[in-house]
C-alpha positions in Angstrom: -24.0 -3.8 8.5 -21.4 -6.4 9.4 -20.5 -8.6 12.4 -17.1 -9.8 13.3 -16.7 -13.5 14.3 -13.9 -16.0 15.0 -13.4 -17.9 11.7 -12.5 -21.6 12.1 -10.7 -21.5 8.8 -8.3 -18.9 10.2 -7.9 -20.6 13.5 -6.8 -24.0 12.2 -4.2 -25.2 9.6 -6.0 -28.3 8.3 -2.8 -29.8 6.8 -1.1 -30.1 10.2 -1.9 -32.5 13.1 -2.8 -31.3 16.5 0.6 -32.4 17.8 2.3 -30.4 15.0 0.4 -27.2 16.0 -2.8 -27.2 13.8 -4.5 -24.8 16.2 -2.7 -21.5 15.4 -3.7 -19.6 18.6 -2.2 -22.4 20.7 1.3 -22.1 19.1 2.7 -20.0 22.0 1.1 -22.3 24.7 3.2 -24.1 27.3 3.5 -27.8 26.1 3.5 -29.0 29.7 -0.2 -27.8 30.0 -1.3 -28.4 26.4 0.0 -32.0 25.9 -1.8 -33.6 28.9 -5.0 -31.8 27.8 -4.8 -33.1 24.2 -3.8 -36.6 25.4 -6.8 -36.7 27.7 -9.1 -35.6 24.8 -7.7 -38.2 22.5 -8.1 -41.1 25.1 -11.7 -40.2 25.9 -12.8 -39.7 22.2 -10.5 -42.3 20.6 -8.8 -40.2 18.0 -5.1 -39.9 16.8 -3.2 -36.8 17.6 -0.9 -37.4 14.6 -3.6 -37.3 12.0 -3.9 -34.0 9.9 -6.8 -31.9 11.3 -8.7 -32.2 8.0 -8.7 -36.1 8.4 -10.3 -36.0 11.9 -14.0 -36.8 12.1 -16.3 -33.7 12.0 -17.4 -34.4 15.6 -13.8 -34.2 16.8 -13.1 -31.0 14.8 -16.2 -29.5 16.4 -15.1 -30.7 19.9 -11.6 -29.0 19.5 -13.2 -25.7 18.2 -16.3 -25.4 20.4 -15.5 -27.5 23.5 -17.0 -30.5 25.3 -19.9 -28.6 27.0 -20.4 -30.1 30.4 -18.5 -33.4 29.7 -15.4 -33.5 31.9 -12.0 -34.6 30.5 -10.1 -37.1 32.8 -6.8 -35.2 33.4 -4.8 -34.6 36.6 -7.7 -32.1 37.3 -11.0 -33.3 35.8 -13.0 -30.5 34.2 -14.9 -29.8 30.9 -12.8 -28.8 27.9 -13.6 -25.2 27.0 -12.8 -25.3 23.2 -10.6 -22.9 21.2 -13.4 -20.4 20.1 -15.2 -20.1 23.5 -11.8 -19.6 25.2 -10.8 -16.8 22.8 -14.2 -15.2 23.3 -13.9 -15.3 27.1 -10.3 -13.9 27.0 -11.2 -11.0 24.7 -14.2 -10.1 27.0 -11.8 -10.1 30.0 -9.0 -8.2 28.2 -8.8 -4.4 28.3 -7.7 -4.5 24.6 -10.8 -6.3 23.5 -10.4 -8.5 20.4 -7.1 -6.7 19.3 -4.9 -9.7 20.1 -7.1 -12.1 18.2 -7.6 -9.9 15.1 -5.7 -12.4 12.8 -8.3 -15.1 13.5 -11.4 -12.9 12.9 -13.5 -12.4 9.8 -16.5 -10.3 8.8 -19.9 -11.3 7.6 -23.1 -9.4 6.8 -25.4 -9.0 9.9 -28.0 -11.8 9.8 -30.8 -9.4 10.9 -30.4 -6.4 8.5 -28.4 -8.4 5.8 -25.8 -5.6 5.6 -28.3 -2.7 5.1 -27.6 -1.3 8.7 -31.3 -0.3 9.0 -34.4 -1.6 10.7 -37.2 -3.4 8.8 -39.6 -0.4 9.5 -37.2 2.0 7.8 -36.6 -0.4 4.8 -40.4 -0.7 4.3 -40.5 3.0 3.1 -40.0 3.0 -0.6 -39.5 5.8 -3.3 -39.9 4.8 -6.9 -40.1 1.1 -5.8 -36.7 1.2 -3.9 -35.9 1.4 -0.2 -33.1 3.8 0.9 -30.7 0.7 1.1 -31.5 -0.4 -2.5 -30.9 3.2 -3.7 -27.6 3.4 -1.9 -26.4 0.1 -3.7 -26.7 1.8 -7.1 -23.6 3.1 -8.8 -23.4 6.9 -9.3 -24.4 6.6 -13.0 -27.3 4.3 -12.1 -28.4 6.6 -9.3 -28.4 9.6 -11.6 -30.6 7.7 -14.1 -32.9 6.6 -11.3 -33.5 10.1 -9.8 -33.7 11.8 -13.2 -36.5 9.4 -14.3 -38.3 9.3 -10.9 -42.1 9.7 -11.3 -43.9 11.1 -8.3 -47.5 12.2 -7.6 -47.9 16.0 -8.2 -47.9 16.9 -4.5 -44.9 14.8 -3.7 -43.2 16.2 -6.9 -43.5 19.8 -5.5 -42.1 18.7 -2.1 -39.2 16.8 -3.7 -38.3 19.3 -6.5 -35.5 21.1 -4.6 -34.1 17.9 -3.1 -34.0 16.1 -6.5 -32.2 19.0 -8.1 -29.6 18.9 -5.3 -29.2 15.1 -5.6 -28.8 15.4 -9.4 -26.2 18.2 -9.2 -24.1 16.3 -6.7 -24.2 13.1 -8.7 -23.2 15.0 -11.8 -20.2 16.4 -10.1 -19.0 12.9 -9.2 -19.6 11.9 -12.8 -17.4 14.8 -14.0 -14.4 13.6 -11.9 -14.7 10.1 -13.4 -16.3 8.3 -10.4 -19.4 7.0 -12.2 -18.6 3.4 -11.2 -18.6 3.9 -7.4 -21.6 2.7 -5.5 -23.1 5.2 -3.0 -22.7 2.8 -0.1 -19.0 2.2 -0.7 -17.0 2.5 2.5 -14.4 5.3 2.7 -11.7 2.8 3.8 -12.0 0.9 0.6 -11.4 3.9 -1.7 -8.1 4.0 -3.6 -5.6 6.8 -3.2 -6.9 8.4 -6.4 -10.6 8.2 -5.5 -10.7 10.0 -2.1 -9.2 13.3 -3.4 -11.6 13.3 -6.4 -14.6 12.9 -4.1 -13.3 15.9 -2.1 -12.8 17.8 -5.4 -16.4 17.0 -6.4 -17.7 18.6 -3.2 -15.7 21.8 -4.0 -17.1 22.1 -7.5 -20.5 21.6 -6.0 -20.0 24.5 -3.6 -19.4 26.9 -6.6 -17.4 29.2 -4.5 -15.4 32.1 -6.0 -12.1 33.7 -4.9 -10.7 30.5 -3.3 -7.1 29.3 -3.5 -7.1 25.5 -4.1 -3.9 23.5 -3.5 -3.7 20.0 -4.8 -0.8 17.6 -4.2 -0.4 15.2 -7.1 -4.1 14.8 -8.0 -3.1 12.5 -10.9 -2.2 9.6 -8.4 -4.2 6.5 -9.3 -5.6 8.1 -12.5 -5.7 6.5 -15.9 -4.7 8.9 -18.7 -8.4 9.0 -19.8 -9.6 10.0 -16.3 -6.8 12.4 -16.0 -8.1 14.5 -19.0 -11.4 14.7 -17.1 -9.6 15.9 -14.0 -7.8 18.6 -15.9 -11.2 19.8 -17.3 -12.5 20.0 -13.7 -9.5 22.0 -12.5 -10.0 24.4 -15.5 -13.6 24.8 -14.5 -12.6 25.7 -11.0 -10.2 28.3 -12.4 -12.9 29.7 -14.8 -15.3 30.2 -11.8 -12.7 32.8 -10.6 -10.5 30.7 -8.3 -6.8 30.1 -8.2 -5.6 26.5 -8.5 -2.0 25.4 -7.5 -1.1 21.9 -8.3 2.1 20.1 -7.2 2.6 17.6 -10.0 5.1 15.6 -12.1 2.7 14.6 -14.8 3.5 15.8 -18.4 -0.2 16.5 -19.4 -0.8 18.6 -16.3 2.4 20.6 -16.8 1.5 21.3 -20.5 -2.1 22.3 -19.5 -1.1 24.8 -16.8 -1.1 28.6 -17.4 2.1 29.1 -15.4 4.8 26.6 -14.3 7.1 27.1 -11.4 10.0 24.5 -11.7 12.0 23.9 -8.5 15.5 22.4 -8.4 18.0 22.1 -9.8 18.5 18.8 -7.8 16.7 17.0 -4.9 17.3 17.5 -1.2 20.1 19.9 -0.3 20.9 20.4 -4.0 17.4 21.9 -4.6 15.3 24.7 -3.0 15.7 27.2 -5.9 13.3 28.4 -8.5 14.8 27.1 -11.8 12.1 28.5 -14.0 8.8 30.4 -13.8 6.6 31.2 -16.7 4.3 29.6 -19.4 4.9 25.9 -20.3 5.9 26.8 -23.9 8.9 28.7 -22.5 9.8 25.9 -20.1 10.5 23.6 -23.1 13.3 25.9 -24.2 14.8 26.3 -20.7 18.3 24.7 -20.9 19.0 24.5 -17.2 15.6 22.9 -16.3 15.6 19.1 -16.1 11.8 19.1 -16.5 12.1 21.3 -19.6 14.6 18.9 -21.1 12.2 15.9 -20.7 9.3 18.0 -22.1 11.2 19.1 -25.1 12.5 15.5 -25.9 16.2 16.5 -25.4 16.1 13.9 -22.6 13.7 10.9 -22.7 13.0 7.5 -21.3 13.8 5.2 -24.3 11.5 2.4 -25.5 13.5 -0.9 -24.8 15.1 -2.2 -28.0 14.5 -5.8 -27.1 11.8 -7.2 -24.7 12.4 -10.3 -22.6 10.9 -13.4 -24.3 7.9 -14.9 -22.6 8.9 -18.4 -21.4 6.9 -21.5 -20.4 7.0 -20.7 -16.7 4.1 -18.6 -15.4 1.7 -18.1 -12.6 -1.8 -19.0 -13.8 -4.7 -17.3 -11.8 -7.9 -19.3 -12.3 -11.4 -18.0 -11.6 -10.6 -14.7 -9.9 -13.9 -13.2 -8.8 -13.2 -10.8 -5.8 -15.1 -7.5 -5.9 -15.8 -6.7 -9.6 -13.6 -9.4 -11.2 -15.7 -11.5 -13.6 -14.4 -15.0 -12.8 -11.3 -14.4 -15.0 -8.2 -16.5 -15.8 -5.0 -14.5 -16.0 -1.5 -15.7 -16.9 1.5 -13.8 -15.4 4.8 -14.8 -17.1 7.7 -15.4 -14.6 11.1 -13.8 -15.0 9.7 -10.7 -16.7 8.6 -7.2 -16.0 4.8 -7.2 -16.1 2.5 -4.1 -15.9 -1.2 -4.4 -14.9 -3.1 -1.5 -16.4 -6.7 -0.3 -16.8 -8.9 2.6 -16.1 -9.5 3.6 -12.4 -11.7 1.0 -10.6 -11.2 -1.7 -13.3 -10.0 -4.3 -10.7 -6.2 -4.0 -10.9 -5.5 -3.9 -7.1 -8.2 -6.5 -6.5 -6.4 -8.9 -8.9 -2.8 -8.2 -7.9 -3.0 -7.4 -4.2 -6.2 -8.9 -2.9 -6.0 -12.1 -5.0 -2.5 -12.9 -6.2 -0.4 -11.5 -3.3 -2.7 -12.8 -0.6 -2.8 -16.3 -2.1 1.0 -16.4 -2.5 1.6 -15.1 1.0 -0.7 -17.7 2.5 0.9 -20.6 0.6 4.6 -19.5 0.9 4.5 -18.2 4.5 1.8 -20.5 6.0 -0.3 -17.6 7.3 -3.9 -18.0 8.3 -5.8 -19.3 5.2 -8.6 -16.8 4.6 -11.0 -18.1 2.0 -10.1 -16.1 -1.2 -12.5 -15.7 -4.1 -10.3 -17.5 -6.6 -10.3 -21.1 -7.8 -6.6 -21.5 -7.4 -3.2 -20.3 -8.7 -0.8 -22.7 -10.6 2.9 -22.4 -10.9 3.8 -22.0 -7.2 6.7 -24.5 -7.6 8.7 -21.9 -9.6 8.8 -19.3 -6.8 10.0 -19.2 -3.2 9.3 -15.7 -2.1 6.8 -12.9 -2.6 7.4 -9.2 -1.6 4.7 -6.5 -1.6 6.4 -3.1 -1.6 3.6 -0.7 -0.5 3.5 3.0 0.3 2.7 2.7 4.0 5.0 4.7 6.3 8.2 2.9 7.4 7.7 4.0 11.0 5.1 5.8 13.1 7.7 7.7 15.3 10.6 10.1 14.5 13.0 7.4 15.9 12.6 5.4 12.8 14.7 6.6 9.9 16.2 5.3 6.6 19.4 4.1 8.4 17.5 2.0 10.9 14.9 0.7 8.4 17.4 -0.5 5.8 19.6 -2.2 8.4 22.4 0.3 7.6 22.7 1.6 11.1 23.9 -1.7 12.6 27.1 -2.0 10.6 27.8 1.7 11.2 27.5 1.2 15.0 29.7 -1.9 14.8 32.3 0.2 12.9 32.3 2.9 15.6 32.5 0.2 18.4 35.6 -1.3 16.7 37.5 2.1 16.7 40.5 2.2 19.1 38.9 5.0 21.2 35.8 2.9 21.7 37.7 -0.2 22.6 39.8 1.7 25.1 36.7 3.0 26.8 34.9 -0.4 26.5 32.0 1.0 24.3 29.8 -1.8 22.7 27.8 -1.1 19.5 24.7 -0.4 21.7 26.5 2.7 23.0 26.0 4.3 19.6 22.2 3.7 19.5 19.9 6.6 20.4 17.2 4.2 21.5 18.9 2.8 24.6 20.4 4.3 27.7 24.1 4.7 27.9 25.2 6.6 24.8 22.1 8.7 24.2 21.3 12.1 25.6 19.2 11.4 28.7 17.7 14.9 28.7 15.7 14.2 25.5 16.0 10.3 25.6 17.8 10.3 22.2 15.1 12.2 20.4 17.1 15.4 19.8 14.0 17.4 20.5 11.7 18.0 23.5 7.9 17.9 23.2 6.1 20.8 24.8 2.4 20.0 25.2 0.1 22.9 24.3 -3.2 21.4 25.6 -5.7 22.9 23.1 -3.1 23.5 20.3 -0.8 21.1 18.5 2.3 20.0 20.4 5.4 22.0 19.8 8.9 20.5 19.5 12.0 22.4 20.6 15.7 21.4 20.1 17.2 19.8 23.2 19.4 22.3 25.0 21.7 19.5 26.4 22.7 17.8 23.1 21.6 20.6 20.7 19.7 18.1 18.5 22.7 15.6 18.3 20.8 12.9 20.3 24.0 11.6 22.0 25.8 12.6 25.2 29.3 14.3 25.2 31.3 11.1 25.9 29.8 9.2 22.9 30.4 12.2 20.6 34.1 12.1 21.5 34.5 8.9 19.4 35.2 9.9 15.8 35.8 8.0 12.5 37.6 10.1 9.9 36.9 13.2 12.1 33.1 12.5 12.0 31.0 11.6 15.1 28.0 9.2 14.9 25.7 12.2 14.9 27.6 13.7 11.9 27.0 10.4 10.0 23.3 10.6 10.7 23.2 14.1 9.2 24.9 13.0 6.0 22.9 12.3 2.8 23.1 8.8 1.3 25.3 10.2 -1.5 27.7 11.8 0.9 27.8 8.7 3.1 28.5 6.5 0.0 31.7 8.5 -0.7 32.6 8.6 3.0 32.2 4.8 3.6 33.7 3.8 0.3 36.3 1.5 2.1 33.6 -0.5 4.1 31.9 -2.9 1.6 28.9 -3.9 3.9 27.9 -0.3 4.4 28.8 0.8 0.9 26.5 -1.8 -0.7 23.4 -0.7 1.4 24.1 3.0 0.5 24.4 2.0 -3.2 20.9 0.6 -3.2 19.5 3.8 -1.6 21.2 5.8 -4.4 20.0 3.3 -7.1 16.4 4.0 -6.2 16.9 7.7 -6.4 17.1 8.5 -2.7 20.7 9.8 -2.6 19.4 13.1 -1.3 17.8 11.7 1.9 19.6 12.2 5.2 20.4 8.9 6.9 18.8 10.1 10.2 15.7 11.8 8.6 12.7 11.0 10.7 10.3 8.5 9.0 7.4 10.7 9.8 8.7 13.4 7.3 9.0 11.0 4.3 6.4 10.9 1.5 4.6 7.8 0.4 6.8 7.5 -2.7 9.9 7.8 -0.6 8.8 5.2 1.9 8.1 2.8 -0.9 11.5 3.3 -2.4 13.2 2.8 1.0 11.4 -0.5 1.2 12.6 -1.3 -2.3 16.2 -0.4 -1.3 15.9 -2.8 1.7 14.7 -5.6 -0.5 17.5 -4.9 -3.0 20.1 -5.2 -0.3 18.9 -8.7 0.7 20.3 -11.8 -1.0 17.7 -12.9 -3.4 17.3 -16.3 -5.0 16.2 -15.4 -8.5 12.8 -16.9 -7.8 11.2 -13.9 -6.0 8.0 -12.1 -7.1 8.0 -8.3 -6.4 4.6 -6.6 -6.4 4.4 -2.7 -6.5 1.3 -0.6 -6.6 2.0 2.7 -8.5 5.7 3.0 -7.6 6.0 6.3 -9.7 3.9 8.2 -7.2 5.8 11.5 -6.5 8.5 10.7 -9.1 10.1 13.1 -11.7 10.9 11.8 -15.2 14.6 11.3 -14.2 13.6 9.3 -11.1 11.3 7.1 -13.1 14.2 6.3 -15.4 16.3 5.3 -12.4 13.4 3.1 -11.0 13.1 1.3 -14.3 16.8 0.5 -14.2 16.2 -1.1 -10.8 13.2 -3.2 -12.1 15.4 -4.4 -15.0 18.2 -5.2 -12.7 15.8 -7.4 -10.6 14.3 -9.1 -13.6 17.7 -9.8 -15.2 18.5 -11.9 -12.2 15.5 -14.1 -12.9 13.0 -12.5 -10.6 9.5 -11.4 -11.5 8.4 -7.7 -11.1 4.6 -7.0 -11.2 3.6 -3.4 -11.2 0.2 -1.7 -11.1 0.7 1.5 -13.1 -1.0 4.3 -15.1 2.3 6.0 -16.0 2.8 5.5 -19.8 6.6 5.8 -19.5 6.6 2.7 -17.2 3.9 0.8 -19.3 5.9 1.3 -22.5 9.0 -0.2 -20.8 7.3 -3.5 -19.7 7.9 -6.9 -21.2 4.2 -7.9 -20.8 1.0 -6.0 -20.1 -2.3 -7.2 -18.6 -5.0 -4.6 -19.3 -8.3 -4.8 -17.3 -11.5 -3.0 -18.1 -13.2 -1.9 -20.2 -14.6 0.5 -17.6 -14.6 0.9 -13.8 -16.8 -0.8 -11.2 -19.4 -3.3 -12.3 -18.6 -2.5 -16.0 -14.9 -3.6 -15.4 -13.2 -6.7 -14.1 -12.5 -8.3 -17.4 -9.2 -8.9 -19.3 -9.3 -6.4 -22.2 -5.9 -7.4 -23.6 -2.6 -9.1 -22.9 0.8 -8.9 -24.6 3.7 -6.6 -25.3 3.1 -2.8 -25.4 3.2 -2.9 -29.2 0.5 -5.6 -29.3 -1.7 -3.8 -26.8 -1.4 -0.5 -28.9 -3.0 -2.4 -31.8 -6.0 -3.5 -29.7 -8.9 -1.2 -30.5 -10.9 -2.2 -27.4 -8.1 -1.2 -25.0 -8.3 2.3 -23.7 -4.7 2.0 -22.4 -3.6 0.8 -25.8 -4.9 4.0 -27.5 -2.8 6.3 -25.2 0.1 3.9 -25.5 0.1 4.1 -29.3 1.1 7.8 -29.1 4.0 7.1 -26.7 5.4 4.3 -28.9 
């Protein structure tokens, strides 16, 4: 339904001249080739190479982008000028990788022939109830259910369609039950949020009406507003009542209280955990003294409501006319130097406003990236900020070689320390000797992986511990160098908390370890492969890396649901980090459904009132107390109970 094309807006920075590098794909070009070419063009067509690209005549802009056709340019070799776009098209056709290298300069537009429907005219000419299949697919689930329920067909067609219509109606109702009434049927799977995809899979399971099945759900409350969460619990109970067993891994208070049996693991994280602290009904968990979860449920421990909220000053980012996806041309003010929460029911437009509009706009302006046309009139207040950081939940590395120590920049000072030891200096070992990624100090049998991959052809690959280094990753000579009786391999096996105590005397290492402990990751091993980390852990490692950098007090931090996978105690720690950042003058913007975080914010922007087309408006703004008094805010009604 779409075609990819090279977008001139992404190829050229209109504020720069050709001499300053206005043509972004040419930035890595050899000047000895490029300069004579541009000078030849300028002489022939009488234009100034020092004028901003936007000030050049349209005919010259077209010449640079699309070439001189057959007209030859008088250079040391006289030939036609190909143009930026034809040149990239030719190179991508010749390249084995296709358009991969030029992806940053490409955009997507609806196909001009089918107008995004993906189907031929002959297929679209067949209509049921006055709608083609493409028009029916554009309906939201609620609208589609209404359409098929009220579909009037001739008697013969009605008999043929009876079974099909019943099946369509049942499936749409299951989607309605899990709170996805706002999704359109033709929505692409890639554009679904982390909370929507599992609920679609859940709806298919309800639809199958199977009995005697064991369902395992890992944090189904991710991305769910408290209102949608109640619907989800109803669905899980229905699966149980059909005669199935439902096991849910969850931190959410409502889910824990709604369960028939709770198994509480602990008592701490990582090596301090792995035991069953409590097993039984939720009412007994509340009285369990040794259970941290029980203490939070009973109220003996709690996340307090802040006594004073930061005052909202004059400085702010003002988003004008945001209209991406379902946003209704809204103006939103984000106060700077505060902790702001963006809330709303699932699908109300939170990620669209914060990530797709605010973050992309700021990143383009502050980092001079390709300027994709964004559906927003503009954002005011950029003079008050100099940096924007989006801390997402994408993996920190795709291979087991990436780990918390390498990602946070902690491993470099540790290697430097080992290289400065007398034993290393005597042997002439540089810091690179203590890297498992380069030859020299690593075990060459497993190339520093610590494991060997055994390919099983039709089965998943099996990894076995390297017999040479026994999983240590380094060769014998490297492991003979010790600091306080510990080798570099021993250090990688330490948790962040153990390493913090061990490196207490080395400030540069201690500070980075402190940030890992501050975000609640003291239990992680420094050398733990990135592939084994959860989304929530990856996000907090990124947060720790940002915390360890020197900030200016003019940074905007953007986080999408940072409480994913966090226990009450970890949420409390995370809030301390947010407050620490905000107290230094930075701005923290969080998309969140967790009421513990929402009640701790200085300012709330609530979107809604519903999801999809019935969302995208600002329902309320202000402090948590002000939002709790707003009768039209769904978030406010749940927040009122917390406050």
